[in-house]
N, C-alpha and C positions, 0 to 999 in steps of 0.2 A: 552586328558584331558577332563573330564566331569565336567561341572559346573552346580550346582543346586542352585536355589534360594528359600528361604522359608520366608514367612511372618507370623507373629503372631500378633493377636490383643488381647490385655489384657484390660478388662474393669472392672469397679467397685472398683478400688483401692482408698483407702482414701488418704487424704493429707499426704505427707511424701516423703522421699528420697528412691529410689529403685535402686538396682544394678542388672544388667543382665549380665551374662557371656555366651558367645557363644564359643563352642569348635568344631573345624572341624578336622576330621581324614580321611586321604586318605587310599587307599588300601595297601600302604607300611607301614602304621602305623605312618606316620608323622602327627604331630598335629600343629594346630595354634589356638590361642584363642584371645578373645577380651572381655573387660569388659567396660560397659558403665553405667553411672549414670543418672537416670531420676528423676526429681523433679516434683511431682504432687501437684498442688496448685489450688484447686477448689475455686471459689468465695464464700464468706460467704453469705448465703441467707439473713442475716440480713442487708446487704448493699444495698439491692434493694430499688427502689423508692416505697414509700407507694402508694397504689392503682394501682400500675403497669400500665397497658395500659389504665386505666380510664383517665389519663391525655390526652392521644391522643384523646379519645372520647370527652372530654370536650373542647379541642382545636378545633376540627372539628365543634362541635355544635356552639361554639362561633364565628367561622369564617362564618358559614352559616347565623347566626343571624345578624352579621355585614353587610354582603353583602345584605341581605334583607332590613335592615334598610337604607343602603345607596341608594338602588334602590327606596325606598319609598320617601326619602328626595329629590332625583333627580326628581322623578315624580311630587312632589309638586311644585318644582321650575319651571318646564316646564309649569305647568298649569297657574301660575300667570303671 
């Protein structure tokens, strides 16, 4: 018995339901088949957060500013 495995990568499919049928035939002419259904559902680009990764940049800048401010306040308290 010879077993072979094949893989296929399919890209670029738009949203929707797809059916794939695989049929295997041996040397004696016997066949076996299988059908699978795949649902492709890409996220809607309109559902993304406005400004994307700018929120991360603003958060980091805010945290750095807060740390600097707290260090400045702590330094003033130690002087008095």
